[in-house]
MARKELO-522967 format. One record per residue (C-alpha): residue number from 1; residue in three letters; chain; z, x, y. Coordinates in steps of 0.1 Angstrom, whole numbers, plus 5000, padded with zeros to 4 digits. Each point is the difference from the previous one (the first is absolute). Example, Ala and Ser with C-alpha at 12.3 -4.5 7.8 and 13.67 -1.06 7.14 Angstrom:
// residues 2
(1 "ala" "A" (5078 5123 4955))
(2 "ser" "A" (4993 5014 5034))
//
This chain:
// residues 538
(1 "met" "A" (5000 5000 5001))
(2 "arg" "A" (4991 5014 5033))
(3 "lys" "A" (5013 5002 5034))
(4 "arg" "A" (4972 5005 5023))
(5 "his" "A" (5004 4989 5038))
(6 "leu" "A" (5014 5025 5020))
(7 "leu" "A" (5004 4980 5033))
(8 "gly" "A" (5018 4966 5000))
(9 "val" "A" (4978 4980 5022))
(10 "ser" "A" (4966 4996 4993))
(11 "phe" "A" (4984 5020 5027))
(12 "ala" "A" (5027 5008 5022))
(13 "leu" "A" (4990 5036 5017))
(14 "cys" "A" (5037 5011 4996))
(15 "ile" "A" (4987 5034 5015))
(16 "ser" "A" (4989 5007 5038))
(17 "leu" "A" (4967 5006 5009))
(18 "ser" "A" (5007 5036 5010))
(19 "ser" "A" (5014 5007 4966))
(20 "leu" "A" (4964 4989 4984))
(21 "gly" "A" (4973 5021 4988))
(22 "gln" "A" (4966 5000 5022))
(23 "asn" "A" (4980 4976 4971))
(24 "asn" "A" (5031 4976 5001))
(25 "ala" "A" (5002 4998 5034))
(26 "asn" "A" (4965 4993 5004))
(27 "arg" "A" (5004 4971 4980))
(28 "leu" "A" (5030 4983 5013))
(29 "glu" "A" (4979 5004 5037))
(30 "asp" "A" (4971 4984 4980))
(31 "ile" "A" (5026 4972 4984))
(32 "tyr" "A" (5016 4999 5033))
(33 "ser" "A" (4971 4994 5021))
(34 "gln" "A" (4987 4973 4973))
(35 "ile" "A" (5029 4978 5005))
(36 "lys" "A" (4998 5001 5039))
(37 "lys" "A" (4965 4986 4994))
(38 "gly" "A" (5010 4974 4975))
(39 "gln" "A" (4978 5016 4969))
(40 "tyr" "A" (5029 5008 4982))
(41 "gln" "A" (5037 4986 4994))
(42 "pro" "A" (5024 5017 4981))
(43 "ser" "A" (5031 4982 4993))
(44 "asn" "A" (5024 4988 5029))
(45 "tyr" "A" (5027 5022 4996))
(46 "asn" "A" (4974 5034 4995))
(47 "thr" "A" (4978 4992 5029))
(48 "ala" "A" (5036 4998 5021))
(49 "cys" "A" (5009 5038 4984))
(50 "leu" "A" (4961 5011 5013))
(51 "phe" "A" (5004 4984 5032))
(52 "ala" "A" (5037 5015 5007))
(53 "val" "A" (4985 5033 4990))
(54 "lys" "A" (4975 4997 5027))
(55 "gly" "A" (5021 4992 5028))
(56 "asp" "A" (4990 4961 5000))
(57 "his" "A" (5035 4984 4999))
(58 "gln" "A" (4995 4966 5012))
(59 "ile" "A" (4969 4995 4975))
(60 "ala" "A" (5022 5022 4971))
(61 "leu" "A" (5028 4971 5011))
(62 "lys" "A" (4979 4972 4994))
(63 "tyr" "A" (4987 5010 4966))
(64 "leu" "A" (5038 5006 4991))
(65 "glu" "A" (5009 4968 5007))
(66 "ala" "A" (4970 4982 4981))
(67 "ala" "A" (5012 5023 4972))
(68 "ile" "A" (5034 4985 5003))
(69 "asp" "A" (4992 4965 5009))
(70 "thr" "A" (4967 4995 4982))
(71 "asp" "A" (5003 5024 4971))
(72 "asn" "A" (5037 4998 4995))
(73 "phe" "A" (5007 5040 5000))
(74 "asp" "A" (5035 5005 4989))
(75 "asp" "A" (5007 5035 4994))
(76 "val" "A" (5025 5011 5028))
(77 "lys" "A" (5007 5034 4986))
(78 "thr" "A" (4960 5011 5001))
(79 "ile" "A" (4991 4984 5039))
(80 "ser" "A" (5034 5014 5010))
(81 "glu" "A" (4991 5036 4983))
(82 "asp" "A" (4964 5000 5005))
(83 "pro" "A" (4990 5030 5024))
(84 "asp" "A" (4967 4982 5009))
(85 "leu" "A" (5022 4976 5016))
(86 "val" "A" (5027 5021 5021))
(87 "ser" "A" (4981 4997 5031))
(88 "leu" "A" (5010 4961 5004))
(89 "his" "A" (5038 5005 4990))
(90 "ser" "A" (5009 5001 5040))
(91 "asn" "A" (4979 4966 5004))
(92 "val" "A" (5025 4971 5014))
(93 "ala" "A" (4982 4981 4968))
(94 "trp" "A" (5006 5025 4971))
(95 "lys" "A" (5036 4984 4993))
(96 "asp" "A" (4990 4967 4997))
(97 "leu" "A" (4969 5011 4977))
(98 "ile" "A" (5024 5018 4979))
(99 "gly" "A" (5023 4971 5001))
(100 "arg" "A" (4969 4976 4986))
(101 "val" "A" (4992 5024 4975))
(102 "gly" "A" (5037 4998 4988))
(103 "gln" "A" (4997 4963 4999))
(104 "asn" "A" (4966 5001 4979))
(105 "ser" "A" (5018 5021 4977))
(106 "glu" "A" (5029 4977 4993))
(107 "arg" "A" (4978 4972 4997))
(108 "lys" "A" (4980 5017 4977))
(109 "glu" "A" (5035 5012 4980))
(110 "arg" "A" (5008 4962 4995))
(111 "phe" "A" (4970 4986 4989))
(112 "asn" "A" (4997 5031 4974))
(113 "lys" "A" (5029 4993 4986))
(114 "leu" "A" (4997 4964 4998))
(115 "phe" "A" (4966 5006 4982))
(116 "phe" "A" (4982 5033 4989))
(117 "asn" "A" (5021 5032 5006))
(118 "asp" "A" (5012 4998 4966))
(119 "lys" "A" (4983 5017 4970))
(120 "gly" "A" (5009 4975 4981))
(121 "phe" "A" (4978 4980 5020))
(122 "trp" "A" (4968 5015 4991))
(123 "asp" "A" (5010 5012 4965))
(124 "ser" "A" (5021 4972 4991))
(125 "lys" "A" (5017 5000 4962))
(126 "phe" "A" (4979 4962 4996))
(127 "leu" "A" (4969 5022 4991))
(128 "lys" "A" (5017 5024 4979))
(129 "ser" "A" (5002 5005 4964))
(130 "ser" "A" (5012 5027 4974))
(131 "phe" "A" (4978 5017 4979))
(132 "gln" "A" (4989 4985 4967))
(133 "glu" "A" (4970 5004 4975))
(134 "asn" "A" (4984 4969 5009))
(135 "leu" "A" (5010 4984 5033))
(136 "ser" "A" (4995 4964 5005))
(137 "glu" "A" (4970 4987 5011))
(138 "glu" "A" (5018 4984 5030))
(139 "glu" "A" (5014 5037 5011))
(140 "lys" "A" (4964 5013 4994))
(141 "ile" "A" (4990 4979 5023))
(142 "ile" "A" (5025 5002 5021))
(143 "gly" "A" (4994 5037 5002))
(144 "leu" "A" (4966 4997 5001))
(145 "ser" "A" (5005 4977 5032))
(146 "lys" "A" (5025 5022 5021))
(147 "leu" "A" (4973 5025 4993))
(148 "trp" "A" (4972 4981 5016))
(149 "ser" "A" (5024 4989 5032))
(150 "glu" "A" (5013 5032 5006))
(151 "leu" "A" (4964 5016 4998))
(152 "lys" "A" (4984 4972 5025))
(153 "tyr" "A" (5025 5005 5027))
(154 "asn" "A" (5007 5037 4998))
(155 "phe" "A" (4969 5019 4990))
(156 "ala" "A" (4984 5020 5025))
(157 "asn" "A" (4964 5009 4984))
(158 "phe" "A" (4985 4965 4990))
(159 "asp" "A" (4969 5010 5019))
(160 "leu" "A" (4994 5033 4976))
(161 "ser" "A" (5003 4975 4969))
(162 "ala" "A" (4971 4976 5009))
(163 "pro" "A" (4987 4982 4981))
(164 "val" "A" (5033 4992 4985))
(165 "his" "A" (5019 4970 5014))
(166 "ile" "A" (5040 4999 4993))
(167 "asp" "A" (4999 4966 4992))
(168 "ser" "A" (4969 5001 4978))
(169 "leu" "A" (5016 5027 4983))
(170 "tyr" "A" (5034 4978 4994))
(171 "arg" "A" (4982 4972 4989))
(172 "ser" "A" (4979 5018 4974))
(173 "tyr" "A" (5031 5022 4987))
(174 "leu" "A" (5026 4965 5001))
(175 "pro" "A" (4985 4988 4964))
(176 "lys" "A" (4997 5035 4982))
(177 "val" "A" (5040 5009 5004))
(178 "gly" "A" (5011 4971 4979))
(179 "lys" "A" (4976 5014 4972))
(180 "thr" "A" (5017 5031 5000))
(181 "thr" "A" (5021 5007 4969))
(182 "ser" "A" (5023 5024 5008))
(183 "thr" "A" (5016 5016 5034))
(184 "leu" "A" (4976 5033 4995))
(185 "gln" "A" (4970 4981 5003))
(186 "tyr" "A" (5011 4980 5031))
(187 "val" "A" (5006 5033 5016))
(188 "leu" "A" (4963 5012 4992))
(189 "leu" "A" (4990 4966 5014))
(190 "leu" "A" (5013 5005 5033))
(191 "glu" "A" (4993 5037 5004))
(192 "glu" "A" (4960 4986 4993))
(193 "met" "A" (5003 4974 5026))
(194 "val" "A" (5018 5021 5026))
(195 "ala" "A" (4974 5032 4993))
(196 "gln" "A" (4975 4974 5014))
(197 "leu" "A" (5013 5008 5034))
(198 "arg" "A" (4988 5036 4999))
(199 "asp" "A" (5030 5012 5016))
(200 "ala" "A" (5020 5028 4983))
(201 "his" "A" (5033 4993 5018))
(202 "thr" "A" (4999 4961 4986))
(203 "asn" "A" (5012 4999 4962))
(204 "val" "A" (5021 4987 4977))
(205 "asn" "A" (5028 5021 4981))
(206 "ala" "A" (5012 4994 4965))
(207 "ser" "A" (5035 4995 4995))
(208 "gln" "A" (5023 5029 4985))
(209 "glu" "A" (4997 4985 4966))
(210 "leu" "A" (4960 5002 4997))
(211 "ile" "A" (4994 5030 5018))
(212 "asp" "A" (4995 5021 4970))
(213 "ser" "A" (4978 4971 4984))
(214 "ile" "A" (4977 5007 5025))
(215 "tyr" "A" (5004 5035 5025))
(216 "ala" "A" (5009 5021 4969))
(217 "arg" "A" (4974 5028 5001))
(218 "pro" "A" (4993 5033 4980))
(219 "leu" "A" (5010 5033 5014))
(220 "leu" "A" (4961 5005 5010))
(221 "arg" "A" (4983 4998 5032))
(222 "ser" "A" (4961 4991 5005))
(223 "arg" "A" (4981 4998 5028))
(224 "met" "A" (4961 4994 5011))
(225 "ile" "A" (4985 5034 5009))
(226 "glu" "A" (4959 5000 5000))
(227 "asp" "A" (4998 4962 4986))
(228 "lys" "A" (5020 5012 4973))
(229 "val" "A" (5035 4991 4983))
(230 "ile" "A" (5018 5034 4998))
(231 "val" "A" (5035 5010 4987))
(232 "val" "A" (5013 5018 5028))
(233 "gly" "A" (5035 5003 4989))
(234 "val" "A" (5017 5002 4970))
(235 "tyr" "A" (5040 5000 5001))
(236 "asp" "A" (5010 5000 4961))
(237 "asp" "A" (4995 5029 4979))
(238 "lys" "A" (4993 4979 4970))
(239 "leu" "A" (4968 4988 5018))
(240 "ser" "A" (4991 5038 5010))
(241 "gln" "A" (5009 5014 4964))
(242 "ala" "A" (4978 4967 4985))
(243 "gly" "A" (4969 5016 5021))
(244 "ile" "A" (4999 4976 5033))
(245 "gly" "A" (4993 5022 5028))
(246 "val" "A" (4996 4998 5039))
(247 "gly" "A" (4964 4999 5006))
(248 "asp" "A" (4993 4975 4968))
(249 "glu" "A" (4978 4967 5006))
(250 "ile" "A" (5013 4971 4988))
(251 "leu" "A" (4974 4977 4983))
(252 "arg" "A" (5014 4973 4984))
(253 "val" "A" (5034 4982 5001))
(254 "asn" "A" (5011 4977 4967))
(255 "gly" "A" (4964 4999 4987))
(256 "met" "A" (4988 4988 5032))
(257 "pro" "A" (4975 5026 5025))
(258 "val" "A" (5024 5009 5031))
(259 "arg" "A" (4984 4982 5025))
(260 "asp" "A" (4998 4967 4979))
(261 "tyr" "A" (5038 5004 4997))
(262 "ala" "A" (5009 5004 5033))
(263 "glu" "A" (4978 4975 5016))
(264 "lys" "A" (5013 4971 4973))
(265 "lys" "A" (5036 5015 4992))
(266 "ile" "A" (5014 5014 5031))
(267 "ile" "A" (4984 4995 5036))
(268 "pro" "A" (5002 4961 4998))
(269 "tyr" "A" (5036 5005 5004))
(270 "gln" "A" (4999 5029 5024))
(271 "ser" "A" (5005 4994 5038))
(272 "cys" "A" (4973 5017 5016))
(273 "ser" "A" (4993 5007 5038))
(274 "thr" "A" (4967 5019 4998))
(275 "glu" "A" (4973 5014 4973))
(276 "gln" "A" (5020 5033 5001))
(277 "asp" "A" (5033 4987 4996))
(278 "arg" "A" (4986 4975 4970))
(279 "met" "A" (4988 5036 4983))
(280 "val" "A" (5029 5012 5007))
(281 "arg" "A" (5020 4974 4983))
(282 "gly" "A" (4980 4992 4972))
(283 "tyr" "A" (4994 5032 4986))
(284 "glu" "A" (5028 5019 5011))
(285 "tyr" "A" (5030 4978 5004))
(286 "ala" "A" (5001 4973 4979))
(287 "leu" "A" (4970 5009 4973))
(288 "phe" "A" (5024 5005 4973))
(289 "arg" "A" (5030 4976 5010))
(290 "gly" "A" (5014 4976 4973))
(291 "lys" "A" (5025 4993 4976))
(292 "val" "A" (5023 5029 4992))
(293 "asp" "A" (4997 4993 4961))
(294 "glu" "A" (4964 5001 4999))
(295 "pro" "A" (4979 5033 4996))
(296 "ile" "A" (4968 5006 5015))
(297 "arg" "A" (4967 5014 4981))
(298 "leu" "A" (4981 5022 5022))
(299 "gln" "A" (4968 5014 4994))
(300 "leu" "A" (4992 5034 5023))
(301 "ser" "A" (4973 5028 5005))
(302 "asp" "A" (5015 5033 5004))
(303 "arg" "A" (4979 5024 5028))
(304 "lys" "A" (4977 5011 4972))
(305 "gly" "A" (4986 4965 4991))
(306 "lys" "A" (5018 4996 4971))
(307 "lys" "A" (5019 4964 4990))
(308 "tyr" "A" (5033 4994 4985))
(309 "glu" "A" (5024 4976 4997))
(310 "arg" "A" (5037 4999 5006))
(311 "val" "A" (5027 4969 4998))
(312 "ile" "A" (5024 5006 5027))
(313 "asp" "A" (5035 4982 5007))
(314 "arg" "A" (5009 4982 5030))
(315 "val" "A" (5034 5007 5015))
(316 "lys" "A" (5022 4982 5023))
(317 "ser" "A" (5000 4998 5035))
(318 "ser" "A" (5032 5019 5009))
(319 "ala" "A" (4990 5026 4974))
(320 "arg" "A" (4964 5006 5017))
(321 "ser" "A" (5014 5003 5034))
(322 "ala" "A" (5025 5028 4989))
(323 "lys" "A" (4974 5020 4988))
(324 "val" "A" (4962 4989 5022))
(325 "asn" "A" (5010 4999 5032))
(326 "tyr" "A" (4997 5022 5034))
(327 "leu" "A" (5028 5020 5021))
(328 "pro" "A" (5004 4984 5035))
(329 "phe" "A" (4990 5034 5017))
(330 "glu" "A" (4986 5033 4988))
(331 "phe" "A" (4985 5027 5016))
(332 "lys" "A" (4986 5036 5000))
(333 "met" "A" (4979 5021 5019))
(334 "leu" "A" (4964 5009 4991))
(335 "pro" "A" (4975 5026 5005))
(336 "gly" "A" (4991 5006 5037))
(337 "asn" "A" (5034 4990 5010))
(338 "ile" "A" (4996 4962 4997))
(339 "ala" "A" (5029 4977 4993))
(340 "his" "A" (4994 4974 4972))
(341 "val" "A" (5024 4974 5009))
(342 "val" "A" (5003 4972 4970))
(343 "leu" "A" (5014 4969 5011))
(344 "asn" "A" (5003 4979 4970))
(345 "ser" "A" (5022 4970 5006))
(346 "phe" "A" (5014 4986 5033))
(347 "gly" "A" (5028 4984 4984))
(348 "ser" "A" (5029 5015 5008))
(349 "asp" "A" (5007 5023 5029))
(350 "glu" "A" (4997 5034 4972))
(351 "val" "A" (4965 5001 5016))
(352 "val" "A" (5012 5009 5033))
(353 "lys" "A" (5028 5020 4991))
(354 "gly" "A" (4975 5021 4983))
(355 "phe" "A" (4973 5007 5026))
(356 "arg" "A" (5029 5008 5026))
(357 "gln" "A" (5017 5025 4970))
(358 "his" "A" (4971 5016 4998))
(359 "phe" "A" (4986 4998 5036))
(360 "asp" "A" (5013 5034 5014))
(361 "gln" "A" (4969 5014 4970))
(362 "ile" "A" (4977 4972 5007))
(363 "ala" "A" (5004 5008 5038))
(364 "lys" "A" (4985 5035 4992))
(365 "ala" "A" (4967 4986 4986))
(366 "asp" "A" (4969 5002 5016))
(367 "ala" "A" (4992 4964 4983))
(368 "ile" "A" (5017 4973 4986))
(369 "ile" "A" (4981 4979 4970))
(370 "phe" "A" (5022 4969 4997))
(371 "asp" "A" (4992 4985 4967))
(372 "val" "A" (5007 4961 4994))
(373 "arg" "A" (4976 4996 4971))
(374 "asn" "A" (5026 4990 4973))
(375 "asn" "A" (5023 4979 5026))
(376 "gly" "A" (5005 4962 4992))
(377 "gly" "A" (5019 4994 5033))
(378 "gly" "A" (5037 4991 5007))
(379 "ser" "A" (5010 5001 5037))
(380 "thr" "A" (4975 5007 5028))
(381 "gly" "A" (5030 5015 5021))
(382 "tyr" "A" (5002 5028 4975))
(383 "gly" "A" (4964 5010 5004))
(384 "trp" "A" (4999 4993 5036))
(385 "ser" "A" (5033 5026 5010))
(386 "ile" "A" (4975 5031 4984))
(387 "leu" "A" (4971 4986 5018))
(388 "gly" "A" (5023 5004 5031))
(389 "ser" "A" (5002 5037 5000))
(390 "leu" "A" (4961 4997 5006))
(391 "ile" "A" (4998 4990 5032))
(392 "ser" "A" (5018 5011 5033))
(393 "gln" "A" (5004 4964 5015))
(394 "gly" "A" (5002 4964 4985))
(395 "gln" "A" (4970 4979 4988))
(396 "trp" "A" (4994 4963 4991))
(397 "gly" "A" (5003 5003 4956))
(398 "asn" "A" (4982 4969 4994))
(399 "ala" "A" (4998 4967 5009))
(400 "ser" "A" (5007 4970 4976))
(401 "tyr" "A" (5000 4961 5000))
(402 "thr" "A" (5021 4972 4979))
(403 "arg" "A" (4996 4963 4998))
(404 "thr" "A" (5025 4976 5017))
(405 "tyr" "A" (4998 4964 4993))
(406 "lys" "A" (5012 4977 5028))
(407 "pro" "A" (5001 4964 4986))
(408 "ser" "A" (4995 4982 5034))
(409 "phe" "A" (4969 5019 5006))
(410 "arg" "A" (4984 4987 4969))
(411 "ala" "A" (5013 4961 5007))
(412 "trp" "A" (4981 5003 5036))
(413 "gly" "A" (4965 5018 4980))
(414 "tyr" "A" (5007 5036 5017))
(415 "asn" "A" (4992 5032 4981))
(416 "gln" "A" (5030 5016 4985))
(417 "pro" "A" (5010 5033 5020))
(418 "val" "A" (4999 5034 4986))
(419 "glu" "A" (5024 5027 5012))
(420 "leu" "A" (4985 5033 5012))
(421 "gly" "A" (5025 5033 4993))
(422 "arg" "A" (4997 5032 5009))
(423 "ser" "A" (5019 5028 4986))
(424 "tyr" "A" (5008 5036 5018))
(425 "leu" "A" (4999 5041 4986))
(426 "lys" "A" (5021 5019 5012))
(427 "ala" "A" (4995 5037 5007))
(428 "asp" "A" (5028 5026 4984))
(429 "pro" "A" (5004 5029 5025))
(430 "gln" "A" (5022 5016 4973))
(431 "tyr" "A" (4976 5002 4973))
(432 "his" "A" (4965 5002 5016))
(433 "tyr" "A" (4970 5020 4989))
(434 "asn" "A" (4968 5001 5022))
(435 "lys" "A" (4978 5017 4975))
(436 "pro" "A" (4967 4985 4980))
(437 "val" "A" (5011 4973 4972))
(438 "val" "A" (4981 4980 4976))
(439 "val" "A" (5010 4972 4977))
(440 "leu" "A" (4987 4991 4961))
(441 "thr" "A" (4999 4966 4993))
(442 "ser" "A" (4990 4978 4968))
(443 "ala" "A" (4997 4965 4989))
(444 "arg" "A" (5038 5006 4988))
(445 "thr" "A" (5008 5005 5037))
(446 "phe" "A" (5019 4968 5003))
(447 "ser" "A" (5016 4978 5023))
(448 "ala" "A" (5029 5022 5022))
(449 "ala" "A" (4976 5030 4993))
(450 "glu" "A" (4970 4982 5014))
(451 "asp" "A" (5027 4993 5032))
(452 "phe" "A" (4999 5039 4999))
(453 "ala" "A" (4960 5003 4998))
(454 "ala" "A" (4993 4976 5025))
(455 "ala" "A" (5025 5011 5024))
(456 "phe" "A" (4988 5035 4996))
(457 "arg" "A" (4965 4986 5003))
(458 "met" "A" (5009 4993 5040))
(459 "leu" "A" (5017 5029 5007))
(460 "ser" "A" (4970 5019 4997))
(461 "arg" "A" (5016 5031 4988))
(462 "gly" "A" (4974 5005 4969))
(463 "lys" "A" (4981 4986 4974))
(464 "ile" "A" (5006 4982 4971))
(465 "ile" "A" (4987 5013 4969))
(466 "gly" "A" (4995 4983 4963))
(467 "glu" "A" (4992 4966 4989))
(468 "ala" "A" (5009 4968 5024))
(469 "thr" "A" (5034 4987 4992))
(470 "gly" "A" (5010 4967 4986))
(471 "gly" "A" (4994 4978 5025))
(472 "ser" "A" (5033 4978 4999))
(473 "ser" "A" (5034 5004 5023))
(474 "gly" "A" (5020 4975 5015))
(475 "gln" "A" (5035 4984 4994))
(476 "pro" "A" (5007 4984 4967))
(477 "leu" "A" (5021 4969 5002))
(478 "met" "A" (5021 5000 4969))
(479 "ile" "A" (5007 4964 4984))
(480 "asp" "A" (5020 4990 4969))
(481 "leu" "A" (4978 4976 4970))
(482 "val" "A" (5015 4986 4973))
(483 "gly" "A" (5011 5018 4969))
(484 "asn" "A" (5010 5031 5018))
(485 "leu" "A" (4966 5002 5013))
(486 "thr" "A" (4993 5019 5034))
(487 "ala" "A" (4970 5002 5022))
(488 "arg" "A" (4990 5014 5032))
(489 "ile" "A" (4976 4989 5027))
(490 "cys" "A" (4981 5021 5025))
(491 "ser" "A" (5019 4986 5032))
(492 "lys" "A" (4977 5025 5027))
(493 "arg" "A" (4973 5011 5007))
(494 "asp" "A" (4998 5040 5013))
(495 "leu" "A" (4970 5010 5021))
(496 "leu" "A" (4993 5036 5014))
(497 "ala" "A" (5014 5005 5032))
(498 "asp" "A" (4970 4992 5017))
(499 "glu" "A" (4998 4966 4983))
(500 "ser" "A" (4972 5011 4973))
(501 "glu" "A" (5007 4985 4966))
(502 "phe" "A" (5006 5022 4967))
(503 "ile" "A" (5017 4973 4981))
(504 "gly" "A" (4972 4991 4975))
(505 "lys" "A" (4980 5033 5002))
(506 "gly" "A" (5023 5028 5004))
(507 "val" "A" (5008 5032 5024))
(508 "gln" "A" (4964 5016 4998))
(509 "pro" "A" (4998 5038 4998))
(510 "asp" "A" (4983 5021 5020))
(511 "ile" "A" (4990 5024 4976))
(512 "val" "A" (4993 4981 4967))
(513 "cys" "A" (5005 5018 4968))
(514 "ala" "A" (5015 4992 4966))
(515 "gln" "A" (5012 5015 4967))
(516 "thr" "A" (4973 5013 4980))
(517 "leu" "A" (5002 5005 4961))
(518 "ser" "A" (4987 5036 5000))
(519 "asp" "A" (5026 5010 5022))
(520 "leu" "A" (5029 4977 4981))
(521 "trp" "A" (4987 5021 4969))
(522 "lys" "A" (5008 5033 5020))
(523 "asn" "A" (5034 4987 5007))
(524 "glu" "A" (4987 5001 5037))
(525 "asp" "A" (5006 4976 5031))
(526 "thr" "A" (4965 4986 5017))
(527 "val" "A" (5015 4986 5028))
(528 "leu" "A" (5028 5030 5009))
(529 "lys" "A" (4967 5023 4996))
(530 "gln" "A" (4982 4978 5024))
(531 "ala" "A" (5029 5000 5025))
(532 "leu" "A" (5009 5036 5000))
(533 "ala" "A" (4957 5006 5007))
(534 "tyr" "A" (5004 4976 5026))
(535 "leu" "A" (5029 5020 5015))
(536 "lys" "A" (4988 5033 4995))
(537 "gly" "A" (4967 4992 5019))
(538 "lys" "A" (5018 4985 5031))
//
């Protein structure tokens, strides 16, 4: 689960114009000019911030009054501490405005206590049940209905799932859930349904009781390389002794051609945002998933083209995670005085600690290669803490939007509003690096790691080398379903700081490069070699 907003207000500047970089200052001047001409209208509060910073105090006060009276702005702490509004504190109207914000806050708190502030309102006990081998038909319908309802009101990317309509999807799956004969079948059916929304941050998760009936996998990793499914990792001595080696091609799984197996048995249940994401999930992450007590029969071909068959066992998810894993942070110096900084996870602050612990050595390098090719995400803030070392002054990190729902707007026939947000990336003067930098990406670069790549793109600090990222980011909303099942729903659409899209596309590399099979056989990293060659030529 990711906490991604670094600002508490959707567009509030929270900084003075004098502290902005020239590009951002020019951007704000453009926005200011558009507002004056009536060509652009952010929220009343944020418009007030901009006019206050520009010294147009009476106009700023007018927009603050609109924020309080029309938008019911209720955050006393934010308005009192917002540096953009300091110039208004001496105005005779300021004390009254703060009082009215406090009144809004009190009213909202009373209303929330009556209706909505308790998590139990949204995830009430009335729509939950404990695990059973086969949930009742009524429970299965309840779970499907809750999932449909939460998707309809919270999902951020329906335009990317077109032509699928959530109501049509619900109606088509309603009769199917009652025909499932086990909770395991029910989970797979919900996975299949949600996969049609084509969003990798929106999926159904099995209960603890079913994890090793769905997600068990062997101590083996495969990957699509040059249109072939190739073994890229062997983590069990028994498999190595059986002759399975890195670089061998997988031809068949349980008697089926590997592509047929993936297309029929695996990919329909995977929530994927892009074609490159589909390849990763279908042929790497999930290709061998299934029941822990059901072995897999593989036909493979070694480097010389000799075919052979092996039967391999799946292991429990916990056992596999203990062996098939990456350290959050890795670092080494490469020839040419190049620092190879590998950021494999933003799941904890260990990655930031590792970077800072090694910074004295990293700072002596003539260039840095940041490698996020195997980073599946975590918290955006950890990646941005590292990016802060590459800039001398703060910049916008990204933009985003989330849906809001106002019942009265629907009654009046108005379009529902969308809230635009911006997050600010702070410079880190203590750990500052101003020499050449490149970032390596792949389709496995996902979620918060894509936020890292997207923000780096906007910093203009260097090239991105490798493959397009997975194309999925955003804030997942976690919900409980029946039978101890859970689901998550992407509730926020992320954008580059210039408001261009990368969801459903991926952050595109400046220099396209992918691992080759010949280099894999030689134990060489094609993309890393390309990055070194690029830096050498600078």
